[in-house]
C-alpha positions in Angstrom: 126.4 44.0 77.1 123.2 45.1 78.8 119.9 44.7 77.0 117.2 47.4 77.5 115.1 45.1 79.6 118.0 44.3 82.0 119.0 48.0 82.1 115.5 48.9 83.1 115.5 46.3 85.9 118.9 47.6 87.1 117.5 51.2 87.2 114.7 49.9 89.3 117.1 48.1 91.6 119.2 51.3 91.7 116.1 53.2 92.8 115.3 50.6 95.5 118.8 50.8 96.9 118.8 54.7 97.2 115.2 54.5 98.6 116.2 51.9 101.2 119.4 53.9 102.0 117.2 56.8 103.1 114.7 54.6 104.9 117.3 53.0 107.0 119.0 56.4 107.7 115.6 57.9 108.8 114.9 54.9 111.0 118.3 55.2 112.6 117.4 58.8 113.5 114.2 57.9 115.3 115.6 54.7 117.0 116.7 55.3 120.6 118.6 52.1 121.3 122.3 52.8 120.5 123.0 49.3 119.2 120.0 49.3 116.8 120.8 52.8 115.7 124.4 51.9 114.8 123.2 48.8 112.9 120.5 50.7 110.9 123.1 53.4 110.0 125.6 50.8 108.9 122.9 49.1 106.7 122.0 52.5 105.3 125.7 53.1 104.2 125.7 49.6 102.6 122.6 50.5 100.6 124.3 53.7 99.5 127.3 51.7 98.3 124.9 49.3 96.4 123.3 52.4 94.7 126.8 53.6 93.6 127.6 50.2 92.3 124.6 50.2 90.0 125.2 53.9 89.0 128.6 52.8 87.5 126.6 50.5 85.2 123.8 52.9 84.2 125.5 56.3 84.5 122.1 57.6 85.4 120.9 59.4 88.5 117.7 57.9 90.0 115.4 59.7 92.3 114.4 57.9 95.5 110.8 56.7 95.9 109.5 59.3 98.3 106.1 57.7 98.9 107.8 54.4 99.9 110.1 56.3 102.4 107.1 58.0 104.0 105.1 54.7 104.1 107.8 52.8 106.0 108.6 55.6 108.4 104.8 55.7 109.2 104.8 51.9 109.7 107.8 52.1 112.0 106.2 54.9 114.1 102.7 53.3 114.3 103.3 49.5 114.2 106.9 49.3 115.4 110.4 48.9 114.0 110.1 45.1 113.7 107.0 45.1 111.5 108.4 47.8 109.2 111.8 46.1 108.8 110.3 42.6 108.2 108.1 44.1 105.5 111.0 45.9 104.0 113.1 42.8 104.0 110.4 40.9 102.1 110.7 43.3 99.3 114.5 42.8 99.3 114.0 39.1 98.7 112.8 39.8 95.1 115.8 42.0 94.5 118.1 39.2 95.6 116.5 36.8 93.1 117.2 39.4 90.3 120.7 39.9 91.4 121.4 36.1 91.4 120.2 36.0 87.7 122.6 38.7 86.6 125.7 38.0 88.7 127.5 36.7 85.6 126.8 40.0 83.7 127.6 42.3 86.6 130.8 41.4 88.4 130.6 42.2 92.1 126.9 41.5 92.5 127.7 38.5 94.7 129.0 40.9 97.4 125.6 42.8 97.3 123.7 39.5 97.7 125.9 38.6 100.7 125.3 42.0 102.2 121.5 41.6 101.9 121.7 38.2 103.6 123.9 39.6 106.4 121.5 42.5 106.9 118.6 40.1 107.4 120.4 37.9 109.9 121.6 41.0 111.9 118.1 42.4 112.1 116.6 39.1 113.1 119.1 38.7 115.9 118.9 42.3 117.2 115.2 43.2 117.2 113.3 42.5 120.4 110.5 45.1 120.7 108.1 45.6 123.6 105.1 45.4 121.2 106.2 41.8 120.2 106.8 40.9 123.8 103.2 41.8 124.7 101.7 40.6 121.5 100.1 37.6 123.3 98.3 40.0 125.6 97.1 42.0 122.6 95.9 38.8 120.9 94.1 37.8 124.0 92.2 41.1 124.1 91.4 41.0 120.3 90.4 37.4 120.2 88.1 37.6 123.2 86.5 40.8 121.9 86.1 39.5 118.4 84.7 36.1 119.4 82.6 37.1 122.4 81.3 40.5 121.3 80.7 39.7 117.6 78.7 36.7 118.6 76.8 38.7 121.3 76.1 41.6 118.9 74.6 39.2 116.3 72.5 37.6 119.0 71.4 41.0 120.4 70.6 42.2 116.9 68.1 39.4 116.1 66.7 39.4 119.7 66.2 43.2 120.0 66.2 44.4 116.4 66.9 48.0 117.4 70.3 49.4 116.4 70.6 52.0 119.2 69.6 49.5 121.8 72.1 46.9 120.4 74.9 49.6 120.4 74.2 50.5 124.0 74.0 47.0 125.3 77.1 46.1 123.3 79.1 49.0 124.7 78.1 48.2 128.3 78.9 44.5 127.7 82.2 45.3 126.0 83.5 47.8 128.6 82.7 45.4 131.4 84.3 42.5 129.6 87.4 44.6 128.8 87.9 45.4 132.5 87.4 41.8 133.4 89.9 40.6 130.8 92.5 43.2 131.8 92.2 42.1 135.5 92.5 38.4 134.5 95.6 39.1 132.4 97.2 41.0 135.3 96.6 38.1 137.7 97.7 35.5 135.1 100.9 37.3 134.2 101.9 37.7 137.8 101.9 33.9 138.1 104.0 33.4 135.0 107.8 33.2 134.7 108.0 35.9 132.1 109.7 39.2 131.2 106.3 40.9 130.9 105.2 43.5 133.4 101.8 42.4 134.7 100.4 46.0 134.7 101.5 46.6 131.1 100.2 43.2 130.0 96.8 44.0 131.5 96.8 47.5 129.8 97.6 46.0 126.4 94.8 43.4 126.8 92.3 46.0 128.0 93.1 48.6 125.4 93.0 46.0 122.5 89.6 44.8 123.8 88.0 48.2 124.1 89.3 49.4 120.7 87.8 46.3 119.1 84.6 46.9 121.0 84.3 50.5 119.6 85.0 49.3 116.0 82.4 46.5 116.3 79.6 48.7 117.6 80.3 51.4 115.0 78.0 49.9 112.3 75.1 50.2 114.8 75.8 53.9 115.1 76.1 54.5 111.4 73.1 52.5 110.0 69.5 52.5 111.0 68.8 49.1 109.5 69.7 46.3 111.9 70.4 43.7 109.2 72.7 46.1 107.4 74.5 46.8 110.7 75.0 43.0 111.1 76.5 42.7 107.7 79.0 45.5 108.3 79.7 44.1 111.8 80.8 40.8 110.3 82.9 42.6 107.6 84.5 44.8 110.3 85.3 41.7 112.4 86.9 40.0 109.3 88.9 43.2 108.5 90.2 43.4 112.1 91.1 39.7 112.1 93.0 40.0 108.8 94.8 43.3 109.7 96.1 42.0 113.0 96.9 38.5 111.7 98.9 40.1 108.9 100.8 42.2 111.4 101.7 39.2 113.6 102.5 37.0 110.6 104.9 39.6 109.1 106.6 40.4 112.4 106.9 36.8 113.5 107.2 35.2 110.0 104.2 32.9 110.4 101.7 31.6 107.8 99.0 34.2 107.1 96.5 32.0 105.4 96.4 29.3 108.1 96.1 31.8 111.1 93.6 34.0 109.4 91.3 31.1 108.4 91.5 29.7 112.0 90.5 33.0 113.6 87.9 33.9 111.1 86.3 30.4 111.3 86.0 30.5 115.1 84.5 34.0 115.0 82.0 33.2 112.3 81.0 29.9 114.0 80.2 31.7 117.3 78.3 34.4 115.4 76.1 31.7 113.7 75.4 30.0 117.0 74.4 33.4 118.6 72.3 34.2 115.6 70.2 31.1 116.4 70.2 32.0 120.1 69.0 35.5 119.3 66.0 34.2 117.3 65.2 31.6 119.9 65.3 34.2 122.8 63.1 36.6 120.8 60.4 34.0 120.1 60.6 32.4 123.6 60.3 35.7 125.5 58.0 37.3 122.9 60.2 40.4 122.6 58.7 43.1 120.4 60.4 46.5 120.2 
């Protein structure tokens, strides 16, 4: 006999299954690779079957979660199929824990658990996106821009103490550095034994660098107070570090805390050093603007 609490959890599981059925179906429609498309459609049908299994228990129709469907379709289009599916599979881990607890009550749940485990293995073996192939090039552009430009902007801020001037100098420095990094990545990739295309690798590095540059100088265009701009510069840098670290850790199943703290510590250390350099340069050269 089902208690009210268990029935409510089953209804939630039922809703998740019909929602994921639609998500996998929609992802299969936008996927171009035939093998991936077939796998996504097969998983979609499995999720539909799971929904029907729970419907036999509850005898209640459950609406899919439309916001979740739109969210994961958005993630797949913007951040890639790998990231969207890995994040979706993380949610299914909680469902498997619940299924394991009630397998004595609901006969046949073990087959659903096995399906979910099979789905995860199939997706891990199949997915090999270009975005992940070039993730090292993106990291190179992001890391260099964050470490070099964040520190440089902090130094410029305390040396020049003029937001517009700092923004201009930062933009010139950033564009020049992005072109230099893109060229270096092109030459470096040509020498490596890798599947990466040198031109694409250089573009990924350069674009990642220049986008980071634009985000980092934005506070200097929004605020007139240089100290307020520095505060938002550091917050922006931390937000970029967290966002990209989260993306990589989900896609590659790495430790978020360890990688975030490592990148954030390096960036903040360089900023502190450049803070001291900025003050020293201002006093030594007698800069007054």
